[in-house]
BAMARFI-10424 format. One line per 2 residues: for each residue x negated, y, z negated of C-alpha. Coordinates in Angstrom, 2 decimals, decimal comma. Example, Ala and Ser with C-alpha at 12.3 -4.5 7.8 and 13.67 -1.06 7.14 Angstrom:
2
-12,30/-4,50/-7,80; -13,67/-1,06/-7,14
END
This chain:
486
-109,31/-24,08/-99,15; -110,62/-25,80/-96,07
-110,14/-29,11/-97,86; -106,44/-28,68/-97,08
-107,09/-28,43/-93,36; -107,54/-31,23/-90,87
-110,78/-33,03/-91,62; -112,09/-33,92/-88,17
-114,34/-30,85/-88,23; -114,17/-29,62/-91,79
-115,74/-32,77/-93,18; -118,91/-31,49/-91,49
-118,77/-27,73/-91,85; -117,95/-27,73/-95,56
-121,20/-29,57/-96,24; -123,14/-26,64/-97,66
-126,45/-28,11/-96,51; -125,37/-27,92/-92,87
-126,43/-24,85/-90,93; -126,43/-26,16/-87,39
-125,75/-29,19/-85,27; -129,52/-29,64/-84,88
-131,82/-28,97/-87,78; -131,30/-27,52/-91,22
-132,68/-24,01/-91,69; -131,07/-23,49/-95,10
-132,58/-21,65/-98,00; -131,34/-21,66/-101,57
-128,64/-19,01/-101,21; -124,93/-19,48/-100,61
-122,43/-17,34/-98,74; -118,87/-17,20/-100,03
-116,31/-17,19/-97,23; -112,93/-15,77/-98,27
-109,50/-15,68/-96,68; -108,77/-12,00/-95,91
-105,05/-12,60/-96,35; -105,29/-13,90/-99,91
-108,84/-13,32/-101,13; -109,08/-17,04/-101,90
-112,41/-18,80/-101,56; -112,47/-20,81/-98,33
-115,96/-22,31/-98,49; -119,52/-21,87/-99,67
-122,02/-21,93/-96,82; -125,77/-22,35/-97,12
-127,70/-19,36/-95,83; -131,14/-18,94/-94,41
-133,95/-16,41/-94,65; -136,80/-15,22/-92,44
-138,51/-18,60/-92,73; -135,38/-20,35/-91,46
-134,98/-17,82/-88,66; -138,54/-18,52/-87,53
-137,98/-22,27/-87,80; -134,96/-21,98/-85,50
-137,12/-20,26/-82,87; -139,75/-22,97/-83,32
-137,11/-25,59/-82,55; -135,73/-23,66/-79,57
-139,19/-23,03/-78,13; -140,16/-26,68/-78,51
-137,00/-27,77/-76,69; -137,19/-25,20/-73,92
-139,61/-26,97/-71,56; -137,50/-30,11/-71,33
-134,10/-28,37/-71,21; -135,18/-25,79/-68,62
-136,38/-28,52/-66,26; -133,39/-30,80/-66,79
-131,39/-31,28/-63,63; -128,59/-28,72/-63,38
-126,14/-31,59/-62,99; -127,15/-32,88/-66,42
-126,81/-29,47/-68,05; -123,40/-29,11/-66,39
-122,25/-32,51/-67,64; -123,24/-31,63/-71,20
-121,37/-28,34/-70,99; -118,30/-30,14/-69,63
-118,37/-32,50/-72,63; -118,61/-29,50/-74,97
-115,64/-27,91/-73,20; -113,55/-31,07/-73,59
-114,42/-31,41/-77,27; -113,51/-27,77/-77,96
-110,07/-28,25/-76,40; -109,54/-31,54/-78,22
-110,31/-29,76/-81,51; -108,24/-26,66/-80,69
-105,89/-26,96/-83,65; -108,74/-27,50/-86,11
-110,69/-24,59/-84,68; -107,65/-22,32/-84,75
-106,89/-23,13/-88,38; -110,51/-22,55/-89,36
-110,37/-19,18/-87,61; -107,17/-18,19/-89,40
-108,67/-19,18/-92,75; -111,81/-17,07/-92,41
-110,72/-14,25/-90,07; -106,97/-13,87/-90,67
-105,93/-13,87/-87,01; -102,32/-14,94/-86,28
-102,45/-18,63/-85,42; -101,05/-18,25/-81,90
-103,78/-15,71/-81,14; -106,35/-18,09/-82,64
-105,16/-20,90/-80,38; -105,33/-18,55/-77,43
-108,89/-17,65/-78,34; -109,92/-21,31/-78,34
-108,56/-21,69/-74,81; -110,40/-18,51/-73,84
-113,62/-19,74/-75,47; -113,42/-23,09/-73,71
-112,88/-21,41/-70,33; -116,39/-19,91/-70,47
-117,94/-23,31/-71,13; -116,11/-24,81/-68,16
-116,98/-21,87/-65,92; -120,70/-22,00/-66,71
-120,78/-25,78/-66,44; -119,85/-25,21/-62,80
-121,96/-22,06/-62,35; -125,03/-23,96/-63,58
-125,00/-25,86/-60,29; -125,07/-22,75/-58,08
-128,35/-20,82/-58,55; -130,24/-21,77/-55,40
-133,57/-20,89/-53,87; -133,03/-17,87/-51,65
-135,02/-17,37/-48,51; -136,33/-13,96/-47,47
-136,96/-12,93/-43,88; -140,73/-12,48/-43,84
-142,33/-9,18/-42,88; -145,79/-10,82/-42,94
-147,18/-12,99/-40,18; -147,45/-16,69/-41,00
-145,88/-16,25/-44,48; -142,85/-17,92/-45,99
-140,97/-16,17/-48,76; -138,63/-17,55/-51,41
-136,86/-16,23/-54,50; -136,37/-18,59/-57,42
-134,13/-18,00/-60,44; -135,71/-19,43/-63,57
-134,46/-19,38/-67,19; -135,91/-16,52/-69,17
-136,71/-18,60/-72,29; -135,35/-18,65/-75,82
-132,25/-16,45/-76,10; -130,98/-14,94/-79,34
-127,19/-14,54/-79,49; -125,67/-12,18/-82,08
-121,90/-12,43/-82,38; -119,12/-10,53/-84,23
-116,28/-11,60/-86,48; -113,29/-10,47/-84,41
-113,64/-13,21/-81,76; -115,76/-15,75/-83,65
-115,49/-18,56/-81,07; -115,17/-16,80/-77,72
-118,13/-14,50/-78,25; -120,35/-17,51/-78,94
-119,25/-19,53/-75,92; -119,34/-16,56/-73,52
-123,00/-16,04/-74,38; -124,16/-19,56/-75,14
-122,58/-21,32/-72,16; -124,19/-18,83/-69,76
-127,61/-19,13/-71,40; -127,45/-22,92/-71,63
-126,24/-23,23/-68,05; -129,20/-21,13/-66,91
-131,59/-23,48/-68,73; -132,32/-21,39/-71,82
-132,31/-22,65/-75,37; -130,46/-20,54/-77,93
-130,62/-19,32/-81,50; -127,24/-18,04/-82,70
-126,48/-15,68/-85,57; -122,73/-15,32/-86,22
-121,15/-12,71/-88,43; -121,28/-13,40/-92,16
-117,49/-12,95/-92,25; -116,86/-15,87/-89,88
-119,63/-18,49/-90,12; -117,31/-21,49/-90,17
-116,15/-21,13/-86,57; -119,78/-20,97/-85,47
-120,67/-24,08/-87,47; -117,71/-25,94/-86,01
-118,82/-25,07/-82,47; -122,36/-26,17/-83,34
-121,02/-29,51/-84,57; -119,09/-29,97/-81,33
-122,24/-29,09/-79,36; -124,08/-31,82/-81,27
-121,35/-34,31/-80,38; -121,46/-33,19/-76,75
-125,07/-34,34/-76,54; -127,19/-31,21/-76,40
-130,73/-32,32/-77,26; -132,24/-31,29/-80,56
-133,47/-27,71/-80,63; -131,36/-26,55/-77,68
-128,54/-25,07/-79,81; -129,53/-23,62/-83,19
-127,19/-21,72/-85,52; -128,55/-19,70/-88,43
-126,38/-18,11/-91,14; -127,73/-15,36/-93,34
-128,40/-11,68/-93,80; -128,24/-10,04/-90,37
-131,12/-7,64/-90,96; -133,36/-10,48/-92,07
-132,44/-13,07/-89,45; -132,08/-10,80/-86,44
-135,02/-8,66/-87,48; -137,21/-11,74/-87,35
-135,97/-12,54/-83,85; -136,45/-9,02/-82,48
-140,08/-9,13/-83,61; -140,73/-12,62/-82,21
-142,21/-12,47/-78,70; -141,02/-16,03/-78,03
-137,43/-14,75/-78,05; -137,24/-13,47/-74,49
-133,60/-12,38/-74,36; -131,16/-10,95/-76,87
-127,41/-10,77/-76,35; -125,40/-8,77/-78,89
-121,74/-7,91/-79,32; -120,95/-5,34/-81,98
-121,04/-1,67/-82,81; -122,92/0,92/-80,80
-124,75/1,97/-83,96; -126,20/-1,52/-84,49
-126,82/-1,88/-80,75; -129,04/1,20/-80,79
-131,01/-0,29/-83,69; -131,53/-3,61/-81,89
-132,53/-1,73/-78,74; -135,29/0,01/-80,68
-136,37/-3,15/-82,49; -136,64/-5,10/-79,23
-138,80/-2,51/-77,48; -142,15/-3,81/-78,70
-141,54/-7,25/-77,20; -139,69/-5,90/-74,11
-136,81/-8,34/-74,36; -134,08/-8,85/-71,82
-131,03/-7,20/-73,42; -127,33/-7,76/-72,86
-125,16/-5,63/-75,16; -121,40/-5,30/-75,40
-120,96/-2,40/-77,79; -118,19/-0,14/-79,01
-115,13/0,99/-77,12; -112,64/3,83/-77,32
-110,15/3,03/-74,61; -107,82/5,69/-73,19
-104,31/4,54/-72,24; -102,85/6,93/-69,63
-99,19/6,95/-68,60; -97,94/9,17/-65,76
-94,39/10,20/-64,95; -92,89/7,78/-62,45
-94,51/4,78/-64,14; -92,39/1,81/-65,13
-91,76/3,03/-68,65; -90,49/-0,27/-70,03
-93,63/-1,99/-68,81; -95,88/0,82/-70,00
-94,46/0,60/-73,52; -94,76/-3,18/-73,64
-98,34/-3,09/-72,38; -99,22/-0,27/-74,77
-98,16/-2,44/-77,70; -100,38/-5,26/-76,42
-103,31/-2,94/-75,77; -103,19/-1,49/-79,29
-102,06/-4,25/-81,61; -103,59/-7,51/-80,33
-105,95/-8,96/-82,96; -104,30/-6,51/-85,37
-106,07/-3,73/-83,49; -109,50/-5,21/-84,26
-110,61/-5,44/-80,65; -113,22/-3,47/-78,70
-110,75/-3,42/-75,79; -108,04/-1,96/-78,01
-106,49/1,30/-76,82; -107,32/4,13/-79,18
-106,11/7,27/-77,36; -102,73/7,34/-75,65
-102,37/10,18/-73,14; -98,76/10,56/-72,02
-97,55/12,85/-69,22; -95,47/15,71/-70,63
-92,25/14,96/-68,66; -92,01/11,50/-70,30
-93,80/12,19/-73,59; -90,82/12,36/-75,93
-89,16/9,29/-74,42; -92,40/7,29/-74,55
-92,95/8,26/-78,19; -89,45/7,12/-79,13
-89,60/3,83/-77,24; -93,14/3,00/-78,36
-92,36/3,74/-81,99; -89,25/1,53/-81,85
-91,31/-1,31/-80,37; -94,00/-0,94/-83,02
-91,41/-1,01/-85,80; -90,26/-4,40/-84,52
-93,72/-5,90/-85,03; -94,00/-8,43/-87,83
-96,80/-8,42/-90,39; -97,95/-11,37/-92,48
-100,46/-14,17/-93,03; -102,00/-15,90/-90,04
-100,37/-19,31/-90,39; -96,93/-17,62/-90,43
-97,87/-16,37/-86,94; -96,93/-12,69/-87,27
-97,76/-9,95/-84,78; -100,11/-8,27/-87,26
-102,36/-10,08/-89,73; -104,76/-8,78/-92,38
-107,77/-6,66/-91,53; -111,11/-8,30/-92,12
-112,29/-6,30/-95,15; -111,63/-3,19/-97,21
-113,96/-1,04/-95,08; -111,53/-1,45/-92,21
-108,66/-0,38/-94,46; -110,64/2,67/-95,57
-111,17/3,67/-91,94; -107,44/3,43/-91,13
-106,57/5,59/-94,14; -109,23/8,16/-93,25
-108,16/8,42/-89,61; -104,50/8,80/-90,51
-105,20/11,41/-93,18; -107,50/13,39/-90,90
-105,02/13,40/-88,01; -102,15/14,54/-90,24
-104,31/17,28/-91,71; -104,93/18,56/-88,18
-101,25/18,75/-87,26; -100,35/15,23/-86,06
-96,95/13,72/-86,87; -96,54/10,30/-88,49
-93,83/8,41/-86,60; -94,15/5,08/-88,42
-96,47/3,16/-90,73; -99,49/4,88/-92,17
-100,11/2,85/-95,31; -101,07/-0,51/-96,79
-98,30/-3,06/-97,30; -98,89/-3,63/-101,01
-96,37/-6,47/-101,13; -98,53/-8,54/-98,82
-101,93/-7,53/-100,13; -104,71/-4,93/-99,97
-105,87/-5,81/-96,44; -102,52/-5,52/-94,68
-102,15/-2,15/-92,97; -98,76/-1,36/-91,46
-98,77/-0,78/-87,69; -98,92/2,97/-87,31
-98,01/5,56/-84,68; -99,27/9,14/-84,77
-97,91/11,75/-82,33; -99,25/15,15/-81,23
-102,79/14,16/-82,20; -105,31/16,88/-81,26
-108,57/16,02/-79,53; -110,46/17,33/-82,57
-109,09/14,56/-84,81; -111,59/11,85/-85,70
-109,40/9,10/-84,27; -109,72/10,67/-80,81
-113,48/10,10/-80,74; -114,24/7,39/-83,31
-113,40/3,71/-82,85; -110,54/2,91/-85,25
-110,60/-0,90/-84,94; -107,22/-1,27/-86,57
-103,46/-0,96/-86,02; -103,24/2,85/-85,67
-102,16/4,39/-82,34; -102,81/8,07/-81,56
-100,48/9,70/-79,00; -101,20/12,96/-77,21
-99,54/14,84/-74,35; -101,19/15,95/-71,08
-100,04/18,14/-68,21; -102,01/17,21/-65,10
-104,33/14,63/-63,59; -107,50/16,68/-63,70
-106,98/17,43/-67,38; -106,40/13,83/-68,42
-109,42/12,54/-66,48; -111,65/15,07/-68,22
-110,25/14,21/-71,65; -110,48/10,46/-71,04
-114,11/10,75/-69,93; -115,11/13,00/-72,84
-116,43/10,06/-74,86; -119,75/8,36/-75,50
-117,93/5,09/-74,81; -117,03/3,62/-71,44
-115,78/0,06/-71,88; -112,20/-0,08/-70,59
-109,44/2,33/-69,56; -105,74/1,64/-69,00
-103,69/3,46/-66,35; -99,94/3,27/-65,71
-98,67/4,77/-62,47; -96,78/3,62/-59,37
-98,44/6,19/-57,07; -101,13/4,32/-55,04
-103,08/7,47/-54,23; -103,15/8,51/-57,88
-104,21/5,00/-58,91; -107,10/5,17/-56,43
-108,22/8,58/-57,69; -108,05/7,51/-61,33
-109,88/4,22/-60,87; -112,68/6,03/-59,08
-112,91/8,96/-61,49; -112,70/7,17/-64,85
-116,16/6,46/-66,27; -115,42/2,99/-67,57
-116,81/-0,43/-66,73; -113,31/-1,91/-66,46
-110,03/-0,27/-65,46; -106,67/-1,99/-65,99
-103,81/-0,71/-63,84; -100,22/-1,38/-64,98
-101,37/-4,26/-67,20; -103,45/-5,01/-70,28
-105,08/-8,41/-69,87; -108,01/-8,19/-67,49
-110,70/-10,38/-69,04; -111,66/-13,95/-68,28
-114,62/-16,14/-67,41; -114,79/-15,17/-63,69
-115,06/-11,40/-64,27; -118,16/-9,36/-65,27
-117,23/-7,97/-68,69; -119,03/-4,84/-69,83
-119,07/-1,09/-70,08; -120,77/2,13/-69,10
-122,54/4,76/-71,19; -122,94/3,70/-74,83
-120,52/0,81/-74,52; -123,29/-1,51/-73,47
-125,95/-2,88/-71,15; -125,41/-5,62/-68,60
-122,41/-7,87/-68,07; -121,04/-11,09/-69,56
-118,93/-13,57/-67,65; -119,00/-14,23/-63,89
-122,23/-15,11/-62,12; -123,78/-11,94/-63,58
-123,47/-13,46/-67,05; -125,67/-16,40/-66,09
-128,10/-14,27/-64,10; -128,70/-12,18/-67,23
-130,55/-15,17/-68,69; -132,77/-15,72/-65,65
-135,90/-14,22/-64,14; -136,47/-13,87/-60,41
-139,72/-15,42/-59,25; -140,90/-14,41/-55,79
-143,11/-16,89/-53,92; -145,04/-15,85/-50,80
-146,62/-18,89/-49,17; -149,08/-19,34/-46,35
-149,59/-22,97/-45,37; -153,12/-22,27/-44,10
END
């Protein structure tokens, strides 16, 4: 229970009447939050309905005029205070995350640092949007471009990064001068409530930051219909993204969407094999495989295929599995639907001729949501795992013969978020980075994300970018002024 955790934050978020740092949008219902490692009840959280969702927009709209015209220096100072409070509460936030999401505690602590970095970045970026002059093509006219906040922004966030996905969106929107309504995943509401409490302490005025817990279809459906919500930022599955795209059409909202991924991991002969194996483990098994950046398809050059399979399998078998506070390499998956998907993908691949090198089943000694890290070899392209997002600790290995072949196979996907390439040939690296149809390409490494980079994908992996200056610009409109002084 959260009562056993540090109380600096939990004395607020376990109050079932609390839904946000500013304003109570609660209805009569309650949401049970359970620890995926044990199934134990963590907390009961008050939930809202369509009336509460509308009330949150009322509050955000009422606060928008004052917040959008606040000096950028003031908005930046408030964001800096939020950043400092998040870091000061890192241990509390990490333990809350472990309790509701199951993430290994060292990964949870790392996520808090990552989440805070976006707040700091956008506190500084808030000072930079300037009036831009345009060389006039009209006699006696002066021309200027202004960037103005778009309005109320709805932020829809997932369970796998319950803090970082909020701050990456919210800090950019708040820095631009927008007010926000936030709907976190029902699996991880406590992290969102904790961040809302810290935002309250940081001094955001009432109505600027509003967090609403409840049924996603009800809450978000209300926001997609509401013309006062001018922007919607969503991280989640491509399937849900398509639905929100359609629902937002009637009100022509500004959309930023980070959707599904199905990352290829390509290793050529001549690569540093030790490094490739180590990075492959990171790319597949971070967050227990529950990561949109997670590598799904491993394409290995034939001359090194057998050696890579042996080394990778040995490395995977050294991974530890356990509960989050024991800080293993692999924690529990979030719910039984994720377990069902792992089982289905493994069974389908084996039925189509793949070989099971390790894992492949639930660790019953630990509990029903612990899936052993798994390696499949000789997986054909027709297997479901080669086209569907697995979102779990199952790696699918396949052999390739030449560069042209592997580029075609890597690009044969509706997704285009990230691709990983391992090679020491500079000309090949150049060709691959140009040819791969992915918004981000990592060469000889796994970690590429961070506040200063524009995160996002091509094709059905999303619309727009988060992070960098592009992340703030997504929440602004350009106003063109043409002036004649008479």
